[in-house]
C-alpha positions in Angstrom: -131.5 164.3 46.3 -129.4 162.6 43.7 -129.3 159.0 42.5 -126.2 157.3 41.3 -126.7 153.5 41.5 -129.9 151.8 40.5 -130.8 148.2 41.2 -133.2 146.4 38.9 -134.9 143.3 40.4 -136.0 140.9 37.7 -134.2 140.3 34.4 -137.2 139.5 32.1 -137.6 141.6 29.0 -139.0 144.6 30.7 -136.5 144.6 33.6 -133.6 144.3 31.1 -135.0 147.2 29.1 -135.3 149.3 32.2 -131.7 148.5 33.1 -130.8 149.9 29.7 -132.9 153.1 30.4 -131.1 153.6 33.7 -127.7 153.0 32.2 -128.4 155.4 29.4 -129.4 158.0 31.9 -125.9 157.8 33.4 -126.6 155.5 36.4 -124.5 152.6 37.5 -126.9 149.6 37.3 -127.0 146.2 38.9 -129.5 143.9 37.3 -130.7 140.9 39.4 -131.7 137.8 37.5 -133.2 134.7 39.0 -132.0 132.4 36.2 -128.3 131.4 36.1 -128.3 131.2 32.4 -129.4 134.8 32.1 -126.5 135.9 34.3 -124.1 133.8 32.3 -125.4 135.1 29.0 -125.1 138.8 30.0 -121.7 138.4 31.5 -120.3 136.5 28.5 -122.0 138.2 25.6 -123.8 141.3 27.0 -127.1 139.9 25.7 -130.1 138.5 27.6 -130.6 135.7 25.2 -133.5 134.2 27.1 -135.8 137.2 27.4 -134.4 140.0 25.2 -132.3 138.5 22.3 -130.7 140.8 19.8 -130.1 143.7 22.1 -126.5 144.5 23.3 -126.6 145.7 26.8 -124.8 148.8 28.1 -121.4 148.1 29.7 -122.6 150.0 32.8 -125.0 147.2 33.6 -123.6 144.6 36.0 -125.6 141.4 36.5 -126.0 139.2 39.5 -128.3 136.4 40.9 -127.9 137.7 44.5 -130.2 140.3 45.9 -127.5 141.2 48.5 -125.5 142.8 45.6 -128.2 145.5 45.4 -127.7 146.5 49.1 -125.8 149.6 48.2 -128.2 150.9 45.5 -129.9 154.2 46.2 -132.8 153.4 43.8 -134.7 150.2 43.0 -136.8 149.3 40.1 -138.9 146.2 41.0 -139.8 144.2 37.9 -140.6 140.6 38.9 -143.9 139.1 37.7 -146.8 140.6 39.6 -147.7 137.3 41.2 -144.1 136.9 42.6 -143.8 140.5 43.8 -144.5 139.8 47.4 -142.0 137.0 47.7 -139.4 139.0 45.9 -139.8 142.1 48.0 -139.8 139.9 51.2 -136.5 138.4 50.1 -135.0 141.8 49.4 -136.1 143.2 52.8 -132.8 142.6 54.6 -131.1 144.9 52.1 -133.6 147.7 51.9 -132.8 150.7 54.0 -135.5 153.1 55.3 -136.7 155.6 52.7 -135.3 153.6 49.8 -137.2 154.6 46.7 -138.7 151.5 45.0 -140.3 152.0 41.6 -142.9 149.3 41.0 -142.8 148.4 37.3 -144.9 145.2 37.2 -148.5 145.2 36.2 -151.2 143.1 37.8 -153.5 142.3 40.7 -152.2 139.8 43.3 -154.3 136.6 43.2 -155.8 135.7 46.6 -155.3 139.0 48.3 -156.6 141.1 45.3 -154.0 143.7 46.2 -152.3 146.1 43.9 -148.5 146.1 43.9 -148.3 149.3 46.0 -150.3 147.4 48.7 -147.9 144.5 48.5 -145.0 146.9 48.9 -146.6 148.6 51.9 -147.0 145.3 53.6 -143.6 143.9 52.9 -141.4 147.0 53.0 -143.4 149.7 54.8 -140.4 152.0 55.2 -139.8 152.2 51.4 -140.7 155.3 49.3 -143.1 154.0 46.7 -143.5 155.0 43.1 -145.1 153.4 40.0 -143.9 153.4 36.4 -146.4 152.3 33.8 -147.2 153.2 30.2 -147.2 152.1 26.6 -143.8 150.5 26.1 -142.7 147.4 24.4 -139.5 146.2 26.0 -137.6 145.6 22.8 -138.3 149.1 21.5 -137.4 150.7 24.8 -134.2 148.7 25.0 -133.1 149.8 21.5 -133.7 153.4 22.4 -136.8 154.0 20.4 -139.0 156.8 21.8 -141.5 156.0 24.6 -143.5 158.0 27.1 -144.7 156.6 30.4 -146.3 157.7 33.6 -144.2 157.9 36.8 -146.6 158.1 39.7 -145.3 159.2 43.2 -147.2 161.0 46.0 -144.0 162.7 47.1 -143.8 165.5 44.5 -140.1 166.3 45.2 -139.1 162.7 45.0 -141.2 162.1 41.9 -139.6 165.0 40.1 -136.1 163.8 41.0 -137.0 160.3 39.8 -138.5 161.7 36.6 -135.3 163.7 35.8 -133.1 160.8 36.8 -134.6 158.3 34.4 -135.4 160.6 31.5 -133.4 160.6 28.3 -133.7 161.4 24.6 -135.8 158.2 24.0 -137.5 157.8 27.3 -139.9 160.5 28.6 -141.7 160.0 32.0 -144.7 162.2 32.9 -145.2 162.8 36.6 -148.5 161.9 38.4 -149.5 161.7 42.0 -152.1 159.0 41.6 -150.5 155.6 42.2 -153.8 153.7 42.2 -154.9 155.0 38.8 -151.5 154.3 37.4 -151.5 150.7 38.6 -155.1 149.8 37.7 -154.5 150.8 34.0 -151.5 148.6 33.8 -153.2 145.6 35.4 -156.5 145.6 33.6 -155.2 146.4 30.1 -153.5 143.0 30.0 -156.8 141.2 30.4 -158.5 143.4 27.8 -155.6 142.7 25.4 -156.5 139.0 25.5 -160.1 140.0 24.5 -158.7 142.0 21.5 -156.6 139.0 20.5 -159.7 136.8 20.7 -161.5 139.2 18.4 -158.6 139.3 16.0 -158.2 135.5 16.0 -161.9 135.1 15.2 -161.7 137.6 12.4 -164.4 139.9 13.9 -162.9 143.0 12.2 -161.5 146.4 13.2 -164.9 147.7 14.3 -165.2 145.0 17.0 -161.5 145.7 17.9 -162.3 149.4 18.5 -165.4 148.5 20.5 -163.4 146.3 22.9 -160.8 148.9 23.5 -163.4 151.6 24.1 -165.7 149.6 26.4 -162.7 148.0 28.0 -161.4 151.5 28.8 -164.8 152.1 30.5 -164.3 149.0 32.7 -160.8 150.0 33.5 -161.9 153.5 34.6 -164.8 152.2 36.7 -162.4 149.9 38.7 -159.8 152.6 39.1 -162.3 155.1 40.4 -163.9 152.5 42.7 -160.5 151.8 44.3 -159.9 155.5 44.9 -157.9 156.4 41.7 -158.6 159.3 39.4 -160.3 159.0 36.0 -157.9 161.5 34.6 -154.9 159.3 35.4 -156.5 156.3 33.8 -157.1 158.4 30.7 -153.4 159.0 30.4 -150.4 157.0 29.3 -150.6 154.4 32.1 -154.2 153.6 31.2 -155.6 154.5 27.8 -152.1 154.8 26.2 -151.0 151.4 27.5 -154.3 149.8 26.5 -154.1 151.1 22.9 -150.5 149.7 22.5 -151.2 146.3 24.2 -154.3 145.8 22.2 -152.8 146.7 18.9 -149.9 144.4 18.2 -149.1 140.7 18.5 -145.8 141.8 20.1 -148.0 141.9 23.2 -147.8 138.5 25.0 -151.4 139.1 26.1 -152.8 139.9 22.7 -150.9 137.0 21.2 -152.4 134.7 23.8 -155.9 135.8 22.9 -155.1 135.5 19.2 -154.1 131.9 19.6 -157.3 131.2 21.6 -159.4 132.9 19.0 -157.8 130.7 16.3 -158.9 127.6 18.1 -156.0 126.7 20.4 -156.7 125.6 24.0 -155.3 127.6 26.9 -152.7 124.8 27.4 -151.7 124.9 23.8 -151.5 128.6 23.7 -149.2 128.8 26.8 -147.0 125.8 25.9 -143.4 126.6 25.5 -143.7 130.2 26.6 -140.9 131.3 28.9 -142.8 134.4 30.0 -146.5 133.9 31.0 -148.8 136.7 29.9 -149.6 138.8 32.9 -153.3 139.0 31.8 -153.6 135.3 32.2 -152.4 135.5 35.8 -154.4 138.6 36.7 -157.7 137.9 35.0 -159.2 135.8 37.9 -158.1 138.5 40.4 -159.6 141.3 38.3 -162.9 139.4 38.0 -163.0 138.8 41.8 -161.9 142.3 42.6 -164.6 143.8 40.3 -167.3 141.6 42.0 -166.0 142.8 45.5 -166.3 146.4 44.4 -169.7 145.9 42.7 -168.3 147.1 39.4 -169.6 145.8 36.1 -166.7 144.5 34.0 -168.3 142.1 31.4 -165.3 141.9 29.1 -162.8 141.2 31.9 -165.2 138.7 33.5 -165.7 136.9 30.2 -162.0 136.6 29.6 -161.5 135.2 33.1 -164.3 132.7 32.5 -162.7 131.6 29.2 -159.3 131.1 30.7 -160.8 129.1 33.6 -162.7 126.8 31.1 -166.1 128.0 32.1 -167.1 129.2 28.6 -165.9 129.0 25.0 -164.8 131.8 22.7 -168.1 131.7 20.7 -170.1 131.7 23.9 -168.1 134.6 25.3 -168.7 136.6 22.1 -172.5 135.8 22.1 -172.8 136.8 25.7 -171.2 140.2 25.2 -173.3 140.9 22.1 -176.6 139.8 23.7 -176.2 142.1 26.8 -179.1 144.5 27.3 -178.9 147.7 25.3 -178.2 150.8 27.4 -176.9 154.4 27.4 -173.2 154.8 26.8 -171.4 155.9 29.9 -168.3 155.1 32.0 
């Protein structure tokens, strides 16, 4: 099986960066953007000024606002915001042939249904061949060709290997996995935990507290992943621990920068004001909290972040609540 033409649905920063990856790998690429100004910007100046300024896009990337223009693609990378994945895939359904590989590249838990993106894909396009791409990767760095390694999860080993070789390049290294659930959970929950790390940074709690949040947050992530049927080994890889470390370590992360603003005293409304792209952790936190409760899994950091974002607690109360929890043995 060989792939020649890739469609990328969603022209935010990450979707645009993945279009660059696919073009560098030698594919003909059609990038679908919802915003007319993004289409105009790329066509006129080869730059996505709204979401990825400063990066000149490969000439092999065509841009469109019409999903119908992706009908002849033999590979799709789906990169809309997680909370819009269902509607986007439903809109794409008339153009998706049976067996079309769709790589899910958005990270989150759907609010209301509490479904992962693979569940959403199975319900909207049941004849598609699913895969998940997730890992430590800032869009601007990937778009510029700086080195990055990610997890590419696919149950069909032959298809997964072909996708891995198709997208790989000197600066982009996918590692193959068969556990889609583990790959998705890491990507979804790390965004919520990054908000917690931002809170700690904004309050000046120090590097020791930062390390504690990452480590105990990883335990929460692992518990949820295993409870959903994923493998702890997958969560310990690039798509889980790797992505968590990156997202919790730099204000480049929209999620950590949101937490940083909250920790410095801004309200949620002030921290989100003027942001073109909403942090996925803000959208996913309520669903992660609800999902954890449904599974009977203890996730105090994620639950505290969700409570803060919903106005149920303050930053100082959240910190006090976490530090006053009963002492116990350290375990996942």
